[in-house]
C-alpha positions in Angstrom: 4.3 25.3 -10.0 6.2 24.1 -6.9 8.9 27.0 -5.8 12.4 25.6 -6.6 14.5 24.5 -3.6 17.2 27.0 -2.5 20.5 25.1 -1.9 21.1 27.0 1.1 18.1 25.9 2.8 18.4 23.0 5.5 15.9 20.4 4.6 12.6 19.8 5.9 11.1 16.3 6.7 8.6 17.1 3.5 11.6 18.2 1.4 13.4 14.9 2.0 10.5 12.5 0.8 11.4 13.0 -2.3 15.1 11.7 -1.9 14.3 8.6 0.5 11.7 7.8 -2.3 14.2 7.6 -4.7 16.2 5.6 -2.8 13.4 3.4 -2.0 12.3 2.7 -5.6 16.2 2.3 -6.5 16.4 -1.0 -3.6 13.2 -2.1 -5.3 14.9 -1.9 -9.0 18.0 -3.7 -7.6 20.1 -0.2 -8.3 21.1 -0.4 -4.7 22.1 -3.2 -2.8 20.3 -3.6 0.8 23.5 -2.3 3.0 23.5 0.7 0.5 20.3 1.6 0.4 20.2 1.4 4.4 23.3 3.7 4.7 21.7 6.0 2.0 18.6 6.3 3.8 20.3 6.7 7.1 22.2 9.6 5.6 19.2 11.2 4.4 17.6 11.1 7.1 20.7 12.9 8.8 21.5 15.5 6.0 21.6 19.1 7.2 21.6 20.5 3.2 20.5 19.6 -0.3 24.0 19.1 -1.4 24.1 16.2 0.5 20.8 15.1 -0.3 21.5 15.8 -4.3 24.9 13.3 -3.6 22.8 10.4 -2.7 20.9 10.5 -5.8 23.7 11.5 -8.0 23.8 8.1 -9.9 20.4 7.5 -9.7 17.2 8.5 -11.7 15.8 11.3 -9.6 13.7 14.7 -10.4 13.0 16.7 -7.2 9.6 18.1 -6.4 7.7 19.4 -3.8 5.3 16.4 -2.5 4.0 18.5 0.2 2.6 21.2 -2.1 1.3 18.9 -4.8 -0.5 17.1 -1.7 -2.0 20.1 -1.0 -2.5 20.7 -4.7 -4.1 17.4 -4.8 -6.7 18.3 -1.9 -7.5 21.6 -3.3 -8.9 20.2 -6.5 -10.5 17.6 -4.6 -12.2 20.0 -2.4 -13.1 21.8 -5.7 -14.9 19.1 -7.6 -17.0 18.2 -4.1 -18.1 21.7 -4.1 -19.2 21.7 -7.8 -21.4 18.6 -7.0 -23.0 20.1 -4.0 -23.9 23.3 -6.5 -25.7 20.8 -8.8 -27.5 19.1 -6.0 -25.5 16.0 -6.3 -25.7 14.0 -3.0 -22.3 12.8 -1.6 -21.1 9.9 -3.2 -21.6 6.5 -0.7 -19.4 3.3 -0.9 -22.8 1.6 -1.8 -22.8 3.9 -5.2 -19.0 3.2 -5.7 -19.6 -0.1 -5.8 -22.6 -0.1 -8.3 -20.2 2.0 -10.4 -17.4 -0.6 -10.4 -19.7 -3.2 -10.9 -21.7 -1.6 -14.1 -17.9 -0.8 -15.9 -18.9 2.8 -16.4 -16.2 5.3 -16.6 -12.5 3.8 -16.5 -12.1 0.5 -16.7 -10.1 -1.3 -14.0 -6.8 -3.0 -15.3 -6.8 -6.7 -15.6 -4.0 -8.1 -13.3 -3.5 -11.4 -11.7 -3.4 -12.0 -7.7 -4.2 -13.7 -4.6 -2.4 -16.7 -3.5 -1.1 -17.9 0.0 0.8 -16.8 2.7 4.5 -18.7 2.4 3.7 -19.7 -1.2 4.5 -16.7 -3.0 6.5 -14.4 -1.1 7.9 -12.9 -4.1 4.5 -11.5 -5.7 4.5 -8.9 -2.9 8.0 -7.6 -3.7 6.6 -7.3 -7.3 3.6 -5.5 -6.2 5.7 -3.0 -4.4 8.0 -2.4 -7.2 5.4 -1.1 -9.8 5.7 2.2 -11.1 3.4 4.9 -10.4 2.0 4.9 -13.7 0.5 1.2 -12.9 -1.9 2.8 -10.9 -4.6 4.3 -12.6 -7.5 6.5 -10.6 -10.3 4.1 -11.6 -12.4 4.4 -8.7 -14.5 7.8 -8.5 -14.2 8.4 -4.9 -12.3 10.6 -2.6 -9.0 9.3 -1.9 -9.3 6.7 0.6 -5.9 6.2 2.9 -5.3 3.1 4.4 -2.1 3.5 6.5 0.2 0.7 7.4 0.9 -0.2 10.8 -2.1 1.3 12.5 -4.5 0.1 15.0 -7.4 0.1 12.3 -5.1 -0.8 9.6 -6.9 -4.0 8.5 -10.4 -3.4 9.5 -10.4 -0.5 7.5 -9.0 -1.9 4.2 -11.6 -4.5 4.6 -14.4 -2.3 4.9 -13.2 -0.1 2.1 -12.5 -3.2 -0.4 -15.4 -4.5 0.8 -17.3 -1.4 -0.3 -15.7 -1.6 -3.9 -17.1 -5.2 -4.6 -14.9 -7.7 -2.7 -16.8 -10.4 -0.9 -14.4 -13.1 -0.2 -10.6 -12.5 1.4 -7.9 -14.0 0.6 -5.0 -12.0 1.2 -4.3 -8.8 2.6 -0.9 -7.3 2.0 0.9 -4.1 3.2 4.4 -2.6 2.8 5.8 1.0 2.6 2.8 3.2 1.4 0.6 0.8 -0.1 -1.8 -1.8 1.2 -3.5 -4.4 -1.3 -6.1 -6.7 -0.4 -7.1 -9.8 -2.7 -9.9 -12.1 -3.0 -13.0 -12.3 -4.7 -16.4 -10.7 -6.1 -20.0 -11.9 -6.0 -19.5 -13.2 -9.2 -15.8 -15.1 -8.1 -13.8 -13.1 -10.2 -10.7 -12.4 -8.6 -10.1 -8.9 -7.5 -7.7 -6.9 -6.5 -8.0 -3.6 -4.3 -5.3 -1.0 -4.2 -4.8 1.7 -1.6 -1.6 3.9 -2.2 -0.6 7.2 -0.6 -1.4 9.5 -3.0 -3.6 7.5 -5.3 -7.3 6.8 -5.3 -8.0 3.0 -4.9 -8.0 0.9 -7.5 -9.9 -2.3 -8.4 -8.6 -4.8 -10.8 -10.4 -8.3 -11.7 -9.0 -11.3 -13.4 -11.6 -13.5 -14.7 -9.0 -16.1 -15.5 -8.2 -17.3 -12.0 -10.9 -18.8 -9.3 -11.2 -18.6 -5.8 -10.3 -20.8 -2.9 -12.1 -22.6 -0.6 -9.5 -21.4 2.1 -10.8 -17.7 1.6 -13.0 -15.9 4.3 -15.6 -13.6 4.5 -14.9 -10.0 5.3 -17.0 -10.5 8.5 -14.9 -13.5 9.4 -11.2 -11.6 9.6 -10.7 -10.4 13.3 -9.9 -6.4 13.7 -5.9 -7.4 14.1 -4.3 -4.6 15.7 -1.3 -4.7 13.3 0.3 -1.5 15.2 0.7 -3.6 18.2 2.3 -6.4 16.5 4.7 -4.4 14.6 5.9 -2.8 17.7 6.5 -6.0 18.9 8.9 -6.9 16.8 10.1 -3.6 15.3 13.3 -3.9 17.0 14.3 -7.3 15.5 13.8 -5.7 12.0 15.5 -3.6 9.6 15.8 0.3 10.8 14.1 1.1 7.6 10.5 0.8 8.1 9.6 0.8 4.4 11.1 -2.4 3.9 9.0 -3.9 6.4 5.9 -5.8 5.0 2.6 -7.3 6.6 1.2 -10.5 5.2 -2.3 -12.1 5.8 -3.2 -15.2 4.1 -3.5 -18.8 4.5 -0.7 -20.8 5.1 -0.5 -24.2 3.5 2.2 -25.3 5.8 1.0 -24.3 9.0 -2.7 -25.4 7.6 -4.6 -22.0 9.4 -4.5 -18.4 8.5 -1.2 -16.5 9.8 -0.5 -12.9 10.0 3.3 -12.3 9.1 5.5 -9.4 9.3 8.8 -9.5 8.0 11.7 -7.6 6.0 13.2 -9.7 3.7 15.4 -12.2 6.2 13.3 -12.0 9.2 10.1 -13.2 9.8 7.4 -13.1 12.6 4.2 -14.9 12.6 1.0 -15.2 14.3 -2.2 -17.2 14.0 -5.0 -15.1 12.9 -7.4 -16.4 15.4 -6.4 -15.8 18.8 -2.9 -14.1 17.4 -0.5 -16.8 19.4 2.8 -16.7 18.3 4.1 -19.2 16.0 7.7 -20.2 15.3 9.1 -19.9 12.0 11.9 -22.5 10.8 
């Protein structure tokens, strides 16, 4: 077990993380208004004692835990499993092997959920995805943890590469926010497929046989290597100071009749064409 926090210590960055996560979840659950959330986040980042941090979540569901310790434990367990595999002569699992596992249906089943859509036509679904509880993310893919992080130069290429290896053949939408990145589209059987990457979890693959792909979707190779870090830096000063509220949305926009890259935080949004990354004026 993680050592219990000491109230007389000054909290470290990692020790603040559970409090900030609880505040973000409270915003998603509408327990806090945006203004209350931003104010508490600022206070959490400036807090010099656990007493202050505890006061910020006193009226919210919260249980303190050491995220850094838990990440270390997860890494140690993963290394142990890989070591055992090497001892019995099992070669390192490749992405191709992972794809075959997913297609064959062996092991844990992927949860069936809806997905997909066009940029600008269903932005509420992005908010719904980001508010799902940790229990909704099951470890359904037998691979090492694949970390796809938001606001990096390799965010889009990495997400597409891993999603393709997990069975995605057409891309319908790429979304990101907080610690989540989601790629939606279809597989070779023309089933809707949603590949989710979330910090601290293995990627998940969900399919929905009741939906049909769109002729507006693109093949993975047709999606340019968009540097969303550069775009984010371009508009970051005009967005909320809380970067956890910043959202990435790449998909086909019905109004513009083309693929767009959107970065938004609720009240403010900015868009670029996927082809050429030309800035698009939004009403």
